[in-house]
C-alpha positions in Angstrom: 62.1 86.4 95.0 62.6 85.8 98.7 59.4 87.4 100.3 61.0 88.7 103.5 63.9 90.3 101.5 61.5 91.9 99.1 59.4 93.4 101.8 62.5 94.6 103.7 63.8 96.3 100.6 60.5 98.1 100.2 60.6 99.2 103.8 64.2 100.5 103.4 63.7 102.6 100.2 60.0 103.6 100.5 58.9 106.7 102.3 57.6 106.1 105.8 54.5 107.8 107.3 56.6 109.4 110.0 59.5 111.4 108.6 61.6 110.8 111.7 61.9 107.1 110.7 63.4 108.1 107.4 65.8 110.4 109.1 66.9 107.8 111.6 67.3 105.2 108.8 69.5 107.6 106.8 71.5 108.5 109.9 72.1 104.7 110.5 73.3 104.3 106.9 75.5 107.4 107.1 77.0 106.2 110.4 78.0 102.9 108.9 79.3 104.6 105.8 81.5 107.0 107.8 82.9 104.2 110.1 83.6 102.0 107.1 85.4 104.8 105.3 87.5 105.4 108.4 88.4 101.8 108.6 89.5 101.5 105.0 91.5 104.7 105.0 93.2 104.0 108.4 94.2 100.5 107.4 95.5 101.7 104.0 97.6 104.4 105.7 99.1 101.9 108.0 99.9 99.7 104.9 101.5 102.8 103.3 103.7 103.5 106.4 104.7 99.8 106.5 105.9 100.1 102.9 107.7 103.3 103.7 109.6 101.7 106.6 110.3 98.6 104.5 111.8 100.8 101.8 114.0 102.7 104.3 115.3 99.4 105.7 115.7 98.1 102.2 118.6 100.4 101.6 120.5 98.7 104.4 118.9 95.2 104.8 119.3 92.5 102.1 116.5 90.6 100.6 117.6 87.5 102.4 120.0 87.1 105.2 121.6 83.8 106.5 122.8 83.8 110.1 123.8 81.0 112.5 121.1 79.7 114.8 123.6 79.6 117.6 126.9 81.3 118.1 128.2 84.4 116.4 130.1 83.3 113.3 130.4 80.4 110.8 132.7 79.4 108.0 131.1 80.2 104.6 133.7 78.1 102.7 131.9 74.8 103.0 130.2 72.5 100.4 126.8 73.6 101.7 127.4 77.3 100.9 129.1 76.4 97.6 125.8 74.7 96.6 123.8 77.6 97.9 125.7 80.1 95.7 124.8 78.0 92.7 121.0 78.5 93.2 120.0 80.3 89.9 117.7 82.8 91.6 120.6 84.2 93.7 122.5 86.7 91.5 124.8 88.1 94.2 125.9 87.6 97.8 128.0 89.4 100.3 130.0 88.1 103.3 129.4 90.2 106.5 131.1 90.2 109.9 129.4 92.2 112.7 130.3 92.8 116.3 130.4 95.5 118.9 133.4 97.9 119.4 134.4 101.1 121.0 135.4 103.8 118.6 137.1 107.1 119.4 137.8 110.3 117.5 140.1 112.7 119.4 138.3 113.4 122.7 135.0 111.8 121.8 134.0 108.1 121.9 131.0 105.9 121.4 130.0 102.2 121.4 129.0 101.0 118.0 128.4 98.0 115.8 131.2 97.4 113.3 129.9 95.9 110.1 132.6 94.5 107.9 131.5 94.0 104.3 133.1 92.9 101.1 133.2 94.6 97.7 129.8 93.1 96.8 127.9 94.8 99.6 127.0 97.9 97.5 125.4 95.6 94.9 123.3 93.8 97.6 121.9 96.9 99.2 121.3 100.5 98.2 123.9 102.0 100.5 125.1 104.5 97.9 121.6 105.8 97.6 121.4 106.9 101.2 124.8 108.7 101.4 124.4 112.3 102.5 128.1 113.2 102.7 131.3 111.9 101.1 131.3 108.7 99.1 131.1 105.0 99.7 134.5 103.5 99.6 136.0 100.6 101.5 139.7 100.6 100.7 142.1 102.5 98.5 145.7 101.3 98.3 146.6 100.6 101.9 144.0 103.0 103.5 140.8 101.6 105.1 137.7 103.8 105.1 134.6 103.7 107.2 131.0 104.8 106.4 129.1 106.0 109.5 125.5 106.5 110.3 124.5 110.2 110.6 123.7 109.8 114.3 127.0 108.2 115.1 128.9 110.8 113.0 127.1 113.5 115.0 128.1 111.9 118.3 131.8 111.8 117.3 131.6 115.3 115.6 133.0 114.0 112.3 132.3 114.4 108.6 133.6 112.8 105.5 137.1 113.8 104.5 138.4 114.5 108.1 142.2 114.1 108.0 142.5 112.1 111.2 141.3 108.5 111.4 138.8 106.9 113.8 140.3 104.5 116.3 138.6 101.2 116.7 139.0 99.2 120.0 137.9 95.6 120.7 139.0 93.4 123.6 141.4 90.7 122.4 139.4 87.5 121.8 140.3 84.5 124.0 142.9 86.4 126.0 142.7 87.4 129.7 142.6 91.0 130.7 146.0 92.4 131.5 145.5 94.1 134.9 148.9 95.7 134.8 148.4 97.3 131.4 144.7 97.2 130.5 145.4 99.0 127.2 147.4 96.0 126.0 144.2 93.9 126.2 142.6 95.7 123.3 143.0 95.1 119.6 143.3 98.5 117.8 142.6 99.4 114.2 142.2 102.7 112.3 139.9 103.8 109.5 139.4 107.1 107.8 136.0 108.6 107.3 134.8 108.0 103.7 131.1 108.8 103.9 128.0 109.3 106.1 124.7 107.6 105.4 121.1 108.2 106.7 118.4 105.6 106.7 116.1 107.7 108.9 116.0 104.7 111.2 117.6 105.2 114.6 118.7 101.6 114.9 121.1 102.1 112.0 121.9 105.8 112.0 123.1 105.9 115.6 124.8 102.5 115.9 126.4 101.3 112.7 129.8 101.8 111.0 130.6 100.0 107.8 134.2 99.0 107.2 136.1 96.6 104.9 135.7 92.9 105.8 139.4 92.4 106.1 139.7 95.2 108.6 136.8 93.6 110.7 138.4 90.2 110.6 141.7 91.7 111.7 140.0 93.6 114.5 138.0 90.7 115.8 140.7 88.1 115.2 138.9 85.9 112.7 140.3 84.2 109.6 137.5 83.1 107.2 134.5 83.4 109.5 131.5 85.6 108.9 128.5 86.5 111.0 126.1 86.5 108.0 125.6 86.0 104.3 123.5 88.6 102.6 121.8 87.7 99.4 120.3 89.5 96.4 117.8 87.7 94.2 116.9 88.0 90.6 114.2 90.6 89.8 111.4 88.1 89.1 112.5 85.5 91.7 109.9 84.1 94.1 111.2 85.1 97.6 109.2 82.5 99.5 110.3 79.7 97.1 114.0 80.7 97.3 113.8 81.0 101.0 112.4 77.5 101.3 115.2 76.1 99.1 117.8 77.7 101.2 116.3 76.4 104.4 116.2 72.9 103.0 119.9 73.3 102.1 121.3 74.8 105.2 119.1 72.9 107.7 118.2 74.0 111.2 121.7 75.2 112.1 121.0 78.5 110.3 118.3 81.2 110.2 117.1 82.5 106.8 115.4 85.8 107.2 113.7 88.2 104.8 113.5 91.9 105.4 110.4 91.7 107.5 112.0 89.1 109.8 115.2 91.0 110.0 113.2 93.9 111.5 110.5 91.8 113.2 110.1 94.1 116.2 109.5 97.2 114.1 107.0 95.5 111.8 105.2 93.7 114.7 104.8 97.1 116.5 103.2 98.5 113.3 100.9 95.5 113.1 99.9 96.0 116.7 99.2 99.7 116.1 97.2 98.8 113.0 95.2 96.2 115.0 94.5 98.6 117.9 93.3 101.3 115.5 91.0 98.8 113.9 89.6 97.8 117.3 89.0 101.5 118.2 87.2 102.0 114.9 85.1 98.9 115.6 83.9 100.5 118.9 83.0 103.6 117.0 81.1 101.4 114.5 79.3 99.7 117.3 78.1 103.1 118.6 76.9 104.0 115.1 75.1 100.7 114.7 72.9 101.5 117.8 71.0 103.7 115.4 69.8 100.5 113.7 68.2 99.4 117.0 66.3 102.7 117.1 65.4 102.6 113.4 64.0 99.0 113.6 62.1 99.6 116.8 60.3 102.6 115.3 59.7 100.7 112.1 58.1 97.8 114.1 55.7 100.2 115.8 54.8 101.9 112.5 54.2 98.7 110.6 51.8 97.0 113.1 49.0 97.1 110.6 51.2 95.6 107.9 52.2 92.9 110.3 48.6 92.0 111.1 47.8 91.9 107.4 50.7 89.5 106.8 49.4 87.3 109.6 45.9 87.3 108.1 47.6 86.1 104.9 49.3 83.2 106.7 52.6 84.6 107.7 54.1 83.2 110.9 56.4 84.9 113.5 59.5 83.5 111.8 58.7 85.1 108.5 57.8 88.5 110.0 61.0 88.5 112.1 63.1 87.8 109.0 61.6 90.9 107.4 63.0 93.2 110.0 66.2 91.2 110.3 66.8 91.7 106.6 65.8 95.4 107.1 68.5 95.9 109.7 71.1 93.9 107.8 70.4 95.9 104.6 71.0 99.1 106.4 74.5 97.9 107.5 75.1 96.2 104.1 74.3 99.3 102.0 76.4 101.4 104.3 79.3 98.9 104.1 79.3 98.8 100.3 79.1 102.5 99.9 81.8 103.0 102.6 84.2 100.6 101.1 83.8 102.1 97.6 84.3 105.7 98.9 87.1 104.6 101.2 89.0 103.0 98.3 88.4 106.0 96.0 89.7 108.4 98.7 92.8 106.1 99.4 93.6 106.0 95.7 93.2 109.8 95.4 95.6 110.2 98.3 98.0 107.8 96.8 98.0 109.6 93.4 97.7 113.2 94.5 98.8 113.4 98.2 95.7 115.4 99.2 96.5 115.2 103.0 99.9 116.6 103.8 102.1 115.6 106.8 103.1 119.2 107.5 103.7 122.6 106.0 107.5 122.2 106.0 108.8 120.1 103.2 112.0 119.2 105.1 110.2 118.2 108.4 109.3 114.7 107.2 110.7 112.0 105.0 107.7 112.3 102.7 105.2 115.2 102.0 101.9 113.3 102.3 100.4 110.3 104.1 101.4 107.1 102.2 98.6 104.7 101.4 98.3 101.2 100.0 94.9 99.4 99.6 95.0 95.7 100.4 92.2 93.3 99.3 92.6 91.4 102.5 91.8 94.6 104.5 88.7 95.3 102.4 87.5 91.7 103.0 88.1 92.1 106.7 86.3 95.4 106.9 83.3 94.0 105.0 83.0 90.9 107.1 83.4 92.9 110.4 80.8 95.5 109.5 78.4 92.9 108.1 78.7 90.8 111.2 78.2 93.7 113.6 75.3 95.0 111.6 73.7 91.5 111.6 74.2 91.3 115.4 72.6 94.7 115.9 69.6 93.7 113.7 69.3 90.3 115.4 69.3 91.9 118.8 66.5 94.3 117.8 64.4 91.6 116.3 65.2 89.0 119.1 64.4 91.2 122.1 62.3 94.2 120.8 60.3 91.8 118.6 58.9 90.1 121.6 56.8 93.2 122.2 56.0 94.3 118.7 56.1 91.2 116.5 54.0 88.8 118.6 50.6 87.6 117.5 47.8 89.9 118.9 44.9 91.7 117.5 45.3 95.3 116.3 44.0 97.9 118.8 41.3 100.0 117.3 
């Protein structure tokens, strides 16, 4: 067995002659444990919220989305996209045409994003699962229907089933503005209100209106063009592999985005918040690790006779320094392991039973309890961070305080 490690282990778990050293050592271990638990739980909660946001966007965003790298629209009726639709992992696809428009209902109006979709759209996303009023319908006979976000519906003061249609206005494409009669410069279409959806995401609830693709093409004056192709993959398909195949097929003229890339700003913000929280907890951990400095300094003073005995037996300064270096590292190591285990247990209990609630009102939040998801990568990062900071705290104690207490000198009688 490694001699410095063996002696350090004895020092850590044996009773000291001064009880204060035991107390400081336990405080050091407990400080590391608490900081590690906080890191594991905080990172797991951020993972849970990331999954929650992803699931909310998942009812509206497709698994993969193909958009032009430049320009607004493209023609999907080409050989390239015919081959793309033959990829076995792609089980369904929807043609989509999006653009801005002014909409009006009686004396109220708002700017919105018109999203024209085909009949396959409901199979690509979970739009029918987030309806809160009416039903999802695009067209019946000769009547076009629109499905609005809840925020947009509130701005217009409408609900599903209203007898009057919504008016859709778009400037006529490739035509100059008629200064004599400006109203003639607008393309106008009408759609009745079929349903209202809620994603609990402002970007969709307050800005989007879903209409039939044919209505959107007529409004924006396009023939076959679309602004995006939205894809649904087979249940066991490898998303990264399919994405790579599509990129190779369509080339650099198109962007192929998964759900995280479609909402890059939202997920980047969550990652930044997660990182900043981790940094704050690292500062708290650093404060807790100052106890290691105090614990090691007092232990060096107490063990002066043991140090002299080791020197008489042939131990050099390097071996003696390693004893106290291992001692400090073991304090942080024991605290790290216990903290990670307890943190994982608490996270799993929260995931299973929802011990910590978001609020007393069941309708105030989307979910009742804090969501959590434990990631192995987070546990590895926490372990390495705490172990490294603990080693640095021990190294500082031995490197600088050891100059006074670990140097070769006779014991004072």
